[in-house]
C-alpha positions in Angstrom: 0.0 0.0 0.0 1.3 3.5 -0.9 1.1 5.7 2.1 0.6 9.3 0.8 0.4 12.3 3.2 0.6 16.0 3.1 3.8 17.6 4.6 3.6 21.1 6.0 6.7 23.1 5.3 6.8 26.6 6.9 10.3 27.9 6.0 13.4 27.2 4.1 15.0 25.3 7.0 12.1 22.8 7.0 12.2 22.6 3.2 15.9 21.6 3.2 15.3 19.2 6.1 12.5 17.3 4.3 14.5 17.1 1.1 17.6 15.9 3.0 15.7 13.1 4.6 14.7 11.8 1.1 18.4 11.2 0.5 18.8 13.4 -2.6 22.2 14.3 -4.0 23.7 17.2 -2.1 24.0 19.3 -5.3 20.2 19.1 -5.8 19.4 20.7 -2.4 20.0 24.3 -3.7 17.5 24.1 -6.6 14.9 21.8 -5.0 14.4 23.6 -1.7 12.9 26.8 -3.2 10.4 24.7 -5.0 9.3 22.9 -1.9 8.3 26.0 0.0 4.9 27.3 -1.0 4.1 30.9 0.0 1.1 33.2 -0.1 1.9 36.9 -0.1 -0.8 39.6 0.2 -0.2 43.1 -1.3 -2.5 45.8 0.0 -4.1 48.5 -2.1 -2.3 48.0 -5.4 -3.4 50.1 -8.5 -5.4 48.2 -11.1 -2.5 48.6 -13.6 0.0 47.2 -11.2 -2.4 44.3 -10.2 -2.8 43.3 -13.9 0.9 43.4 -14.5 1.7 41.4 -11.4 -1.0 38.9 -12.2 0.3 38.3 -15.7 3.9 38.0 -14.6 3.1 35.6 -11.7 0.9 33.4 -14.0 3.8 33.3 -16.4 6.0 31.8 -13.7 3.5 29.0 -13.0 2.1 30.7 -9.8 -1.4 32.0 -9.2 -3.0 35.3 -8.3 -6.3 36.5 -6.7 -7.4 40.0 -7.5 -10.6 42.0 -7.3 -13.1 41.2 -10.1 -12.9 44.8 -11.3 -9.2 44.5 -12.2 -9.7 42.7 -15.5 -11.9 45.5 -17.0 -10.4 48.4 -15.0 -13.7 49.1 -13.3 -11.9 49.0 -9.9 -9.3 51.7 -9.1 -7.2 49.4 -6.9 -7.2 46.0 -5.4 -5.5 43.8 -2.8 -3.5 41.1 -4.5 -3.0 37.5 -3.1 0.1 35.9 -4.7 0.4 32.1 -4.4 3.5 30.2 -5.5 6.8 28.6 -4.6 9.8 30.4 -3.3 11.4 29.8 -6.7 8.5 31.3 -8.6 8.5 34.4 -6.3 12.2 34.9 -7.0 11.6 34.9 -10.7 8.6 37.3 -10.2 10.9 39.7 -8.3 13.4 39.7 -11.1 10.7 40.5 -13.7 9.0 43.3 -11.7 12.4 45.0 -11.1 12.8 45.2 -14.9 9.5 47.2 -15.1 10.9 49.9 -12.8 8.8 52.6 -11.0 6.2 51.5 -8.5 6.5 47.8 -9.7 10.2 48.0 -8.7 9.1 49.1 -5.2 6.7 46.2 -5.0 9.5 43.8 -6.1 11.7 45.2 -3.3 8.9 44.5 -0.7 8.5 40.9 -1.9 12.3 40.5 -1.9 12.3 41.6 1.7 9.8 38.9 2.6 11.8 36.3 0.8 15.0 37.3 2.5 13.1 37.1 5.8 12.2 33.5 5.2 15.9 32.8 4.9 17.3 34.7 7.8 14.5 34.4 10.3 14.7 36.3 13.6 17.8 37.7 15.2 20.0 35.1 16.9 19.9 37.0 20.2 17.7 39.5 22.1 20.2 42.0 23.5 19.2 44.1 26.5 21.8 45.9 28.5 24.3 43.3 29.8 22.0 40.4 28.9 22.1 38.4 25.7 19.2 36.0 25.4 19.4 33.3 22.6 16.2 33.3 20.4 14.7 30.1 19.2 16.2 27.7 21.9 13.4 28.2 24.4 10.4 30.3 25.3 11.3 33.0 27.9 8.8 33.5 30.7 8.3 37.1 31.9 6.9 37.4 35.4 4.4 40.3 35.9 5.1 42.5 39.0 2.5 45.2 39.2 3.3 47.8 41.9 -0.1 49.5 41.4 -3.3 49.8 43.4 -5.6 49.1 40.5 -4.3 46.4 38.1 -7.0 44.1 37.0 -5.6 40.9 38.5 -3.2 41.8 41.4 -3.7 45.5 42.1 -2.6 46.5 45.6 -0.8 43.3 46.4 2.8 44.5 45.9 2.7 48.2 46.7 5.3 47.9 49.5 8.9 47.4 48.4 9.5 44.3 50.5 6.4 42.6 49.3 7.3 43.4 45.7 10.9 42.1 46.1 9.6 39.0 47.8 7.2 38.3 44.9 10.0 38.9 42.3 12.2 36.4 44.1 9.4 33.8 44.2 8.9 34.2 40.4 12.6 33.8 39.7 12.8 30.7 41.9 9.7 29.3 40.0 11.6 29.8 36.7 10.9 33.4 35.5 13.5 34.6 33.0 12.5 38.3 33.1 10.7 40.4 35.7 8.4 43.1 34.3 7.7 45.9 36.7 4.7 48.2 36.1 3.6 51.3 37.9 0.5 52.2 36.0 -2.4 49.9 35.2 -3.4 49.6 31.6 -6.6 47.7 32.2 -9.8 49.0 30.5 -10.9 52.2 32.2 -7.7 52.6 34.0 -6.8 55.9 35.8 -3.8 57.6 34.3 -0.9 58.2 36.6 1.5 61.2 36.3 5.2 60.4 35.6 6.4 61.4 39.0 4.0 59.0 40.8 4.9 56.2 38.4 8.6 56.8 39.0 8.1 56.8 42.8 6.3 53.4 42.4 8.8 51.6 40.1 12.3 53.0 40.7 12.8 51.8 44.3 11.7 48.3 43.4 13.9 48.2 40.3 16.9 49.4 42.2 16.5 46.5 44.6 15.7 43.9 42.0 18.6 44.8 39.7 21.0 44.3 42.6 19.5 41.2 44.1 18.4 39.2 41.0 20.4 37.9 38.1 17.7 38.2 35.5 16.8 41.1 33.2 14.4 43.7 34.7 11.9 45.3 32.4 9.9 48.4 33.1 6.3 48.5 31.8 5.8 52.1 30.8 4.9 54.3 27.8 6.5 57.5 29.3 10.1 58.4 28.3 10.6 60.2 31.7 9.7 57.0 33.6 11.8 54.8 31.3 14.9 57.1 31.8 14.7 56.8 35.6 14.0 53.1 35.5 16.9 52.4 33.2 19.2 54.4 35.4 18.0 52.4 38.4 19.0 49.1 36.7 16.2 48.1 34.3 17.5 46.9 30.9 14.2 46.5 28.9 11.4 49.0 28.2 8.0 47.4 27.6 6.0 50.1 25.8 2.3 49.4 25.3 2.2 52.1 22.6 5.1 50.8 20.6 7.2 54.0 20.8 4.3 56.0 19.2 2.8 57.8 22.2 5.9 59.5 23.7 8.3 60.2 20.9 11.2 60.7 23.3 11.0 57.0 24.3 13.1 55.6 21.4 16.0 58.0 22.2 16.0 57.0 25.8 16.1 53.3 24.9 18.9 53.9 22.4 21.0 56.0 24.8 21.0 53.2 27.5 21.5 50.3 25.0 18.3 48.8 26.4 16.0 46.3 24.8 12.5 47.4 23.8 9.2 45.6 23.5 6.9 47.4 21.0 3.3 46.5 21.4 0.4 47.2 19.0 -2.3 49.4 20.4 -5.2 51.5 19.1 -7.6 54.1 20.4 -10.4 52.5 18.3 -11.5 48.9 17.6 -12.0 49.5 13.9 -9.7 47.7 11.4 -9.7 47.5 7.6 -7.6 44.2 7.8 -6.8 43.3 11.4 -3.4 41.6 10.9 -2.4 43.9 8.1 -3.2 46.9 10.3 -1.3 45.4 13.3 1.8 44.7 11.1 1.6 48.2 9.6 1.6 49.7 13.1 4.5 47.6 14.2 6.5 48.4 11.1 6.2 52.1 12.0 7.4 51.3 15.5 10.4 49.4 14.1 11.2 52.4 11.8 11.1 54.8 14.8 13.4 52.5 16.7 15.9 52.1 13.8 16.0 55.9 13.3 16.9 56.3 17.0 19.8 53.8 16.6 18.2 50.8 18.3 19.4 47.6 16.6 17.1 44.8 15.5 18.8 42.6 18.1 17.3 44.8 20.8 13.7 44.7 19.5 10.7 42.6 20.4 7.2 43.0 19.0 3.9 42.3 20.8 0.5 42.0 18.9 -1.3 43.5 21.9 -3.9 41.0 23.0 -6.6 42.9 24.8 -5.6 46.4 23.7 -7.9 48.1 21.2 -9.5 44.8 20.2 -12.8 43.0 20.6 -13.0 39.4 21.7 -13.3 38.3 18.0 -10.2 40.4 17.2 -8.2 38.8 20.0 -9.2 35.3 18.9 -8.2 36.1 15.3 -4.8 37.4 16.3 -4.2 34.1 18.3 -5.1 32.1 15.2 -2.9 34.2 12.8 0.1 35.0 15.0 2.5 33.4 12.5 1.9 36.3 10.2 4.0 38.4 12.6 7.0 36.4 11.3 6.8 38.9 8.4 8.7 41.3 10.7 11.5 38.9 11.5 11.6 39.8 15.2 11.1 38.0 18.5 7.4 38.0 19.6 6.1 38.6 23.1 2.6 37.3 23.9 0.6 38.6 26.9 -2.6 36.8 27.5 -2.4 36.0 31.2 -5.8 36.1 32.9 -7.1 38.5 30.3 -10.8 39.1 29.4 -10.2 37.1 26.2 -10.2 34.0 28.5 -12.8 35.3 30.9 -15.3 36.0 28.0 -14.8 32.6 26.4 -14.9 30.5 29.6 -17.2 32.9 31.6 -14.8 32.8 34.5 -13.5 35.5 37.0 -9.9 36.6 36.9 -8.7 34.2 39.6 -10.0 31.1 37.7 -8.3 31.7 34.3 -5.3 29.4 34.8 -6.3 26.7 32.3 -7.4 29.3 29.7 -4.1 31.1 30.1 -2.2 27.8 29.6 -4.2 27.1 26.4 -3.3 30.5 24.9 0.3 30.1 25.8 0.5 26.7 24.2 -1.0 27.9 20.9 1.0 31.1 21.1 4.4 29.2 21.3 3.3 26.9 18.6 2.6 30.0 16.4 5.9 31.7 17.1 5.9 33.4 20.5 9.4 33.7 22.0 8.4 35.4 25.3 5.2 34.9 27.3 4.2 37.5 30.0 2.4 35.8 32.9 1.1 36.1 36.4 1.2 32.3 37.3 4.9 31.7 36.7 5.4 28.2 38.1 2.5 26.7 36.1 3.3 28.6 32.9 7.0 27.7 33.0 5.8 24.0 32.9 3.4 24.8 30.1 6.2 26.5 28.1 8.7 23.8 28.7 6.3 21.1 27.6 5.3 23.1 24.5 8.9 23.8 23.7 9.7 20.1 23.7 7.0 19.6 21.0 7.5 22.5 18.7 11.2 23.6 19.0 13.8 21.6 17.1 
Protein backbone atom coordinates (compact mmCIF):
# COMPACT_ATOMS: atom_id res chain seq x y z
CA UNK A 1 0.00 0.00 0.00
CA UNK A 2 1.27 3.47 -0.93
CA UNK A 3 1.15 5.74 2.12
CA UNK A 4 0.55 9.28 0.83
CA UNK A 5 0.44 12.26 3.18
CA UNK A 6 0.59 16.04 3.13
CA UNK A 7 3.77 17.56 4.55
CA UNK A 8 3.55 21.08 5.97
CA UNK A 9 6.67 23.14 5.27
CA UNK A 10 6.82 26.57 6.93
CA UNK A 11 10.27 27.91 6.04
CA UNK A 12 13.43 27.18 4.09
CA UNK A 13 14.99 25.30 7.00
CA UNK A 14 12.09 22.83 7.00
CA UNK A 15 12.18 22.59 3.19
CA UNK A 16 15.86 21.64 3.22
CA UNK A 17 15.34 19.16 6.05
CA UNK A 18 12.49 17.32 4.30
CA UNK A 19 14.51 17.09 1.08
CA UNK A 20 17.62 15.95 2.96
CA UNK A 21 15.66 13.11 4.57
CA UNK A 22 14.73 11.80 1.11
CA UNK A 23 18.42 11.20 0.47
CA UNK A 24 18.83 13.38 -2.64
CA UNK A 25 22.22 14.30 -4.02
CA UNK A 26 23.68 17.24 -2.09
CA UNK A 27 23.99 19.29 -5.27
CA UNK A 28 20.21 19.09 -5.79
CA UNK A 29 19.39 20.72 -2.45
CA UNK A 30 19.99 24.26 -3.75
CA UNK A 31 17.45 24.13 -6.56
CA UNK A 32 14.91 21.75 -4.97
CA UNK A 33 14.43 23.61 -1.66
CA UNK A 34 12.95 26.81 -3.18
CA UNK A 35 10.41 24.67 -5.03
CA UNK A 36 9.29 22.85 -1.87
CA UNK A 37 8.30 26.01 0.00
CA UNK A 38 4.88 27.33 -1.02
CA UNK A 39 4.10 30.91 -0.03
CA UNK A 40 1.06 33.18 -0.07
CA UNK A 41 1.87 36.91 -0.13
CA UNK A 42 -0.77 39.63 0.23
CA UNK A 43 -0.18 43.06 -1.30
CA UNK A 44 -2.54 45.75 -0.05
CA UNK A 45 -4.15 48.54 -2.13
CA UNK A 46 -2.30 48.04 -5.42
CA UNK A 47 -3.36 50.07 -8.47
CA UNK A 48 -5.37 48.24 -11.13
CA UNK A 49 -2.53 48.63 -13.64
CA UNK A 50 -0.02 47.18 -11.18
CA UNK A 51 -2.39 44.34 -10.23
CA UNK A 52 -2.84 43.34 -13.88
CA UNK A 53 0.90 43.40 -14.53
CA UNK A 54 1.73 41.43 -11.39
CA UNK A 55 -0.97 38.88 -12.22
CA UNK A 56 0.33 38.27 -15.72
CA UNK A 57 3.93 38.01 -14.56
CA UNK A 58 3.10 35.57 -11.75
CA UNK A 59 0.91 33.39 -13.99
CA UNK A 60 3.80 33.28 -16.44
CA UNK A 61 6.01 31.80 -13.69
CA UNK A 62 3.50 29.03 -12.95
CA UNK A 63 2.08 30.65 -9.81
CA UNK A 64 -1.41 31.98 -9.24
CA UNK A 65 -2.99 35.28 -8.27
CA UNK A 66 -6.28 36.48 -6.75
CA UNK A 67 -7.39 40.03 -7.51
CA UNK A 68 -10.62 42.02 -7.32
CA UNK A 69 -13.07 41.15 -10.09
CA UNK A 70 -12.90 44.76 -11.29
CA UNK A 71 -9.21 44.53 -12.16
CA UNK A 72 -9.75 42.74 -15.49
CA UNK A 73 -11.91 45.52 -17.00
CA UNK A 74 -10.36 48.37 -14.97
CA UNK A 75 -13.71 49.09 -13.26
CA UNK A 76 -11.87 49.03 -9.91
CA UNK A 77 -9.28 51.70 -9.14
CA UNK A 78 -7.24 49.43 -6.90
CA UNK A 79 -7.18 45.95 -5.41
CA UNK A 80 -5.51 43.83 -2.80
CA UNK A 81 -3.51 41.07 -4.46
CA UNK A 82 -2.96 37.55 -3.12
CA UNK A 83 0.05 35.88 -4.73
CA UNK A 84 0.43 32.10 -4.45
CA UNK A 85 3.48 30.17 -5.51
CA UNK A 86 6.76 28.58 -4.57
CA UNK A 87 9.81 30.40 -3.28
CA UNK A 88 11.41 29.79 -6.67
CA UNK A 89 8.47 31.34 -8.56
CA UNK A 90 8.51 34.39 -6.31
CA UNK A 91 12.22 34.89 -6.96
CA UNK A 92 11.59 34.92 -10.69
CA UNK A 93 8.64 37.31 -10.21
CA UNK A 94 10.88 39.73 -8.30
CA UNK A 95 13.40 39.70 -11.14
CA UNK A 96 10.75 40.54 -13.75
CA UNK A 97 9.04 43.26 -11.66
CA UNK A 98 12.39 44.96 -11.10
CA UNK A 99 12.79 45.23 -14.86
CA UNK A 100 9.52 47.20 -15.09
CA UNK A 101 10.87 49.92 -12.80
CA UNK A 102 8.77 52.59 -11.03
CA UNK A 103 6.19 51.45 -8.49
CA UNK A 104 6.50 47.84 -9.65
CA UNK A 105 10.18 47.95 -8.71
CA UNK A 106 9.12 49.11 -5.20
CA UNK A 107 6.71 46.18 -4.99
CA UNK A 108 9.50 43.84 -6.09
CA UNK A 109 11.68 45.23 -3.29
CA UNK A 110 8.93 44.49 -0.72
CA UNK A 111 8.49 40.93 -1.95
CA UNK A 112 12.28 40.46 -1.93
CA UNK A 113 12.34 41.64 1.69
CA UNK A 114 9.83 38.95 2.62
CA UNK A 115 11.80 36.25 0.79
CA UNK A 116 15.01 37.26 2.55
CA UNK A 117 13.13 37.10 5.85
CA UNK A 118 12.21 33.47 5.18
CA UNK A 119 15.94 32.75 4.86
CA UNK A 120 17.32 34.72 7.80
CA UNK A 121 14.46 34.45 10.32
CA UNK A 122 14.67 36.27 13.64
CA UNK A 123 17.85 37.70 15.23
CA UNK A 124 19.99 35.11 16.94
CA UNK A 125 19.86 36.98 20.25
CA UNK A 126 17.71 39.51 22.11
CA UNK A 127 20.23 41.99 23.47
CA UNK A 128 19.18 44.10 26.46
CA UNK A 129 21.83 45.86 28.48
CA UNK A 130 24.31 43.32 29.82
CA UNK A 131 22.04 40.39 28.93
CA UNK A 132 22.05 38.43 25.66
CA UNK A 133 19.16 35.97 25.37
CA UNK A 134 19.38 33.34 22.59
CA UNK A 135 16.24 33.32 20.42
CA UNK A 136 14.71 30.05 19.25
CA UNK A 137 16.19 27.72 21.86
CA UNK A 138 13.42 28.17 24.44
CA UNK A 139 10.43 30.30 25.34
CA UNK A 140 11.28 32.95 27.91
CA UNK A 141 8.81 33.50 30.75
CA UNK A 142 8.33 37.09 31.87
CA UNK A 143 6.87 37.41 35.36
CA UNK A 144 4.43 40.28 35.94
CA UNK A 145 5.08 42.49 38.96
CA UNK A 146 2.48 45.25 39.23
CA UNK A 147 3.27 47.84 41.88
CA UNK A 148 -0.11 49.47 41.38
CA UNK A 149 -3.30 49.76 43.42
CA UNK A 150 -5.63 49.10 40.46
CA UNK A 151 -4.25 46.42 38.11
CA UNK A 152 -7.04 44.10 36.97
CA UNK A 153 -5.57 40.94 38.50
CA UNK A 154 -3.23 41.78 41.37
CA UNK A 155 -3.68 45.47 42.05
CA UNK A 156 -2.61 46.50 45.56
CA UNK A 157 -0.79 43.28 46.43
CA UNK A 158 2.77 44.52 45.91
CA UNK A 159 2.70 48.23 46.72
CA UNK A 160 5.27 47.87 49.51
CA UNK A 161 8.89 47.41 48.40
CA UNK A 162 9.49 44.33 50.54
CA UNK A 163 6.38 42.55 49.28
CA UNK A 164 7.31 43.41 45.69
CA UNK A 165 10.88 42.14 46.09
CA UNK A 166 9.65 38.97 47.77
CA UNK A 167 7.21 38.33 44.91
CA UNK A 168 9.96 38.87 42.31
CA UNK A 169 12.23 36.41 44.11
CA UNK A 170 9.43 33.83 44.18
CA UNK A 171 8.88 34.21 40.45
CA UNK A 172 12.58 33.79 39.65
CA UNK A 173 12.75 30.70 41.86
CA UNK A 174 9.73 29.34 39.97
CA UNK A 175 11.56 29.80 36.66
CA UNK A 176 10.89 33.38 35.48
CA UNK A 177 13.54 34.56 33.02
CA UNK A 178 12.54 38.25 33.10
CA UNK A 179 10.70 40.40 35.67
CA UNK A 180 8.42 43.12 34.28
CA UNK A 181 7.72 45.95 36.73
CA UNK A 182 4.71 48.17 36.08
CA UNK A 183 3.64 51.30 37.93
CA UNK A 184 0.51 52.20 35.98
CA UNK A 185 -2.39 49.90 35.22
CA UNK A 186 -3.37 49.56 31.56
CA UNK A 187 -6.61 47.66 32.17
CA UNK A 188 -9.78 48.97 30.45
CA UNK A 189 -10.95 52.16 32.16
CA UNK A 190 -7.67 52.64 34.05
CA UNK A 191 -6.82 55.91 35.79
CA UNK A 192 -3.79 57.63 34.32
CA UNK A 193 -0.85 58.23 36.65
CA UNK A 194 1.51 61.17 36.27
CA UNK A 195 5.16 60.43 35.56
CA UNK A 196 6.39 61.41 39.03
CA UNK A 197 3.97 59.03 40.78
CA UNK A 198 4.88 56.22 38.39
CA UNK A 199 8.60 56.83 39.02
CA UNK A 200 8.05 56.75 42.78
CA UNK A 201 6.32 53.38 42.44
CA UNK A 202 8.77 51.56 40.15
CA UNK A 203 12.25 52.99 40.71
CA UNK A 204 12.82 51.85 44.32
CA UNK A 205 11.69 48.32 43.39
CA UNK A 206 13.86 48.20 40.27
CA UNK A 207 16.90 49.41 42.22
CA UNK A 208 16.51 46.48 44.63
CA UNK A 209 15.74 43.86 42.01
CA UNK A 210 18.59 44.82 39.70
CA UNK A 211 21.04 44.31 42.57
CA UNK A 212 19.52 41.16 44.07
CA UNK A 213 18.39 39.18 41.01
CA UNK A 214 20.43 37.86 38.10
CA UNK A 215 17.72 38.23 35.46
CA UNK A 216 16.79 41.13 33.16
CA UNK A 217 14.42 43.68 34.72
CA UNK A 218 11.86 45.29 32.44
CA UNK A 219 9.86 48.44 33.08
CA UNK A 220 6.30 48.51 31.76
CA UNK A 221 5.77 52.14 30.78
CA UNK A 222 4.92 54.34 27.82
CA UNK A 223 6.51 57.48 29.32
CA UNK A 224 10.07 58.41 28.35
CA UNK A 225 10.65 60.17 31.66
CA UNK A 226 9.75 57.03 33.60
CA UNK A 227 11.83 54.84 31.30
CA UNK A 228 14.86 57.09 31.80
CA UNK A 229 14.70 56.83 35.60
CA UNK A 230 13.99 53.09 35.50
CA UNK A 231 16.93 52.36 33.19
CA UNK A 232 19.22 54.44 35.40
CA UNK A 233 17.97 52.37 38.36
CA UNK A 234 18.98 49.10 36.70
CA UNK A 235 16.22 48.07 34.30
CA UNK A 236 17.46 46.92 30.89
CA UNK A 237 14.20 46.53 28.92
CA UNK A 238 11.39 48.99 28.23
CA UNK A 239 8.00 47.37 27.63
CA UNK A 240 6.00 50.08 25.82
CA UNK A 241 2.30 49.35 25.29
CA UNK A 242 2.21 52.11 22.64
CA UNK A 243 5.14 50.82 20.60
CA UNK A 244 7.22 54.04 20.82
CA UNK A 245 4.34 55.96 19.21
CA UNK A 246 2.79 57.75 22.20
CA UNK A 247 5.86 59.47 23.72
CA UNK A 248 8.28 60.24 20.90
CA UNK A 249 11.18 60.67 23.31
CA UNK A 250 11.01 57.00 24.27
CA UNK A 251 13.11 55.63 21.40
CA UNK A 252 15.97 58.02 22.17
CA UNK A 253 15.95 56.98 25.83
CA UNK A 254 16.09 53.28 24.95
CA UNK A 255 18.87 53.85 22.43
CA UNK A 256 20.96 55.97 24.81
CA UNK A 257 20.96 53.24 27.45
CA UNK A 258 21.52 50.33 25.04
CA UNK A 259 18.34 48.77 26.41
CA UNK A 260 16.00 46.28 24.82
CA UNK A 261 12.53 47.41 23.80
CA UNK A 262 9.22 45.59 23.50
CA UNK A 263 6.94 47.39 21.05
CA UNK A 264 3.26 46.54 21.40
CA UNK A 265 0.42 47.21 18.99
CA UNK A 266 -2.30 49.41 20.43
CA UNK A 267 -5.20 51.46 19.14
CA UNK A 268 -7.62 54.07 20.44
CA UNK A 269 -10.37 52.48 18.33
CA UNK A 270 -11.46 48.93 17.59
CA UNK A 271 -12.02 49.51 13.88
CA UNK A 272 -9.74 47.75 11.40
CA UNK A 273 -9.66 47.47 7.63
CA UNK A 274 -7.65 44.24 7.85
CA UNK A 275 -6.77 43.25 11.39
CA UNK A 276 -3.40 41.55 10.91
CA UNK A 277 -2.44 43.89 8.10
CA UNK A 278 -3.16 46.91 10.30
CA UNK A 279 -1.25 45.42 13.25
CA UNK A 280 1.79 44.72 11.08
CA UNK A 281 1.65 48.21 9.55
CA UNK A 282 1.60 49.74 13.06
CA UNK A 283 4.53 47.60 14.19
CA UNK A 284 6.52 48.42 11.05
CA UNK A 285 6.16 52.09 11.98
CA UNK A 286 7.40 51.28 15.51
CA UNK A 287 10.40 49.44 14.05
CA UNK A 288 11.16 52.40 11.80
CA UNK A 289 11.06 54.78 14.78
CA UNK A 290 13.39 52.48 16.71
CA UNK A 291 15.86 52.13 13.84
CA UNK A 292 15.99 55.90 13.28
CA UNK A 293 16.88 56.31 16.96
CA UNK A 294 19.76 53.85 16.58
CA UNK A 295 18.16 50.82 18.26
CA UNK A 296 19.42 47.62 16.63
CA UNK A 297 17.08 44.84 15.55
CA UNK A 298 18.83 42.59 18.07
CA UNK A 299 17.34 44.79 20.79
CA UNK A 300 13.74 44.73 19.51
CA UNK A 301 10.74 42.56 20.39
CA UNK A 302 7.20 42.96 19.05
CA UNK A 303 3.86 42.26 20.76
CA UNK A 304 0.48 41.98 18.93
CA UNK A 305 -1.27 43.55 21.94
CA UNK A 306 -3.90 41.01 22.98
CA UNK A 307 -6.63 42.89 24.84
CA UNK A 308 -5.58 46.35 23.67
CA UNK A 309 -7.88 48.14 21.20
CA UNK A 310 -9.46 44.84 20.17
CA UNK A 311 -12.76 43.01 20.57
CA UNK A 312 -13.00 39.39 21.67
CA UNK A 313 -13.25 38.34 18.02
CA UNK A 314 -10.16 40.39 17.18
CA UNK A 315 -8.18 38.77 20.00
CA UNK A 316 -9.16 35.26 18.89
CA UNK A 317 -8.23 36.08 15.30
CA UNK A 318 -4.80 37.37 16.35
CA UNK A 319 -4.20 34.15 18.29
CA UNK A 320 -5.06 32.08 15.19
CA UNK A 321 -2.95 34.19 12.82
CA UNK A 322 0.10 34.97 14.97
CA UNK A 323 2.48 33.35 12.47
CA UNK A 324 1.90 36.33 10.17
CA UNK A 325 4.01 38.38 12.57
CA UNK A 326 7.01 36.41 11.26
CA UNK A 327 6.83 38.86 8.36
CA UNK A 328 8.67 41.29 10.65
CA UNK A 329 11.52 38.87 11.53
CA UNK A 330 11.63 39.85 15.19
CA UNK A 331 11.07 37.95 18.47
CA UNK A 332 7.43 38.00 19.58
CA UNK A 333 6.08 38.55 23.09
CA UNK A 334 2.60 37.29 23.92
CA UNK A 335 0.63 38.64 26.87
CA UNK A 336 -2.65 36.79 27.48
CA UNK A 337 -2.37 35.99 31.19
CA UNK A 338 -5.78 36.06 32.94
CA UNK A 339 -7.12 38.52 30.35
CA UNK A 340 -10.75 39.13 29.39
CA UNK A 341 -10.16 37.08 26.23
CA UNK A 342 -10.16 34.04 28.52
CA UNK A 343 -12.83 35.30 30.89
CA UNK A 344 -15.27 36.00 28.04
CA UNK A 345 -14.79 32.61 26.39
CA UNK A 346 -14.94 30.55 29.59
CA UNK A 347 -17.21 32.88 31.58
CA UNK A 348 -14.78 32.84 34.50
CA UNK A 349 -13.51 35.48 36.96
CA UNK A 350 -9.88 36.63 36.94
CA UNK A 351 -8.75 34.18 39.63
CA UNK A 352 -10.03 31.14 37.69
CA UNK A 353 -8.30 31.66 34.34
CA UNK A 354 -5.25 29.43 34.79
CA UNK A 355 -6.25 26.72 32.31
CA UNK A 356 -7.39 29.27 29.74
CA UNK A 357 -4.07 31.09 30.06
CA UNK A 358 -2.24 27.77 29.56
CA UNK A 359 -4.20 27.12 26.35
CA UNK A 360 -3.34 30.53 24.90
CA UNK A 361 0.33 30.15 25.79
CA UNK A 362 0.53 26.71 24.19
CA UNK A 363 -1.01 27.94 20.95
CA UNK A 364 1.05 31.13 21.09
CA UNK A 365 4.35 29.25 21.35
CA UNK A 366 3.29 26.89 18.55
CA UNK A 367 2.57 29.99 16.44
CA UNK A 368 5.90 31.67 17.07
CA UNK A 369 5.91 33.39 20.48
CA UNK A 370 9.39 33.72 21.99
CA UNK A 371 8.43 35.37 25.30
CA UNK A 372 5.24 34.92 27.33
CA UNK A 373 4.22 37.47 29.96
CA UNK A 374 2.40 35.79 32.87
CA UNK A 375 1.15 36.06 36.45
CA UNK A 376 1.24 32.33 37.28
CA UNK A 377 4.93 31.70 36.74
CA UNK A 378 5.37 28.17 38.12
CA UNK A 379 2.49 26.73 36.12
CA UNK A 380 3.28 28.60 32.90
CA UNK A 381 6.96 27.67 33.03
CA UNK A 382 5.82 24.04 32.95
CA UNK A 383 3.43 24.75 30.08
CA UNK A 384 6.18 26.54 28.14
CA UNK A 385 8.74 23.76 28.68
CA UNK A 386 6.30 21.07 27.56
CA UNK A 387 5.28 23.07 24.49
CA UNK A 388 8.92 23.81 23.65
CA UNK A 389 9.66 20.08 23.70
CA UNK A 390 6.97 19.57 21.04
CA UNK A 391 7.50 22.53 18.74
CA UNK A 392 11.16 23.60 18.99
CA UNK A 393 13.77 21.57 17.12
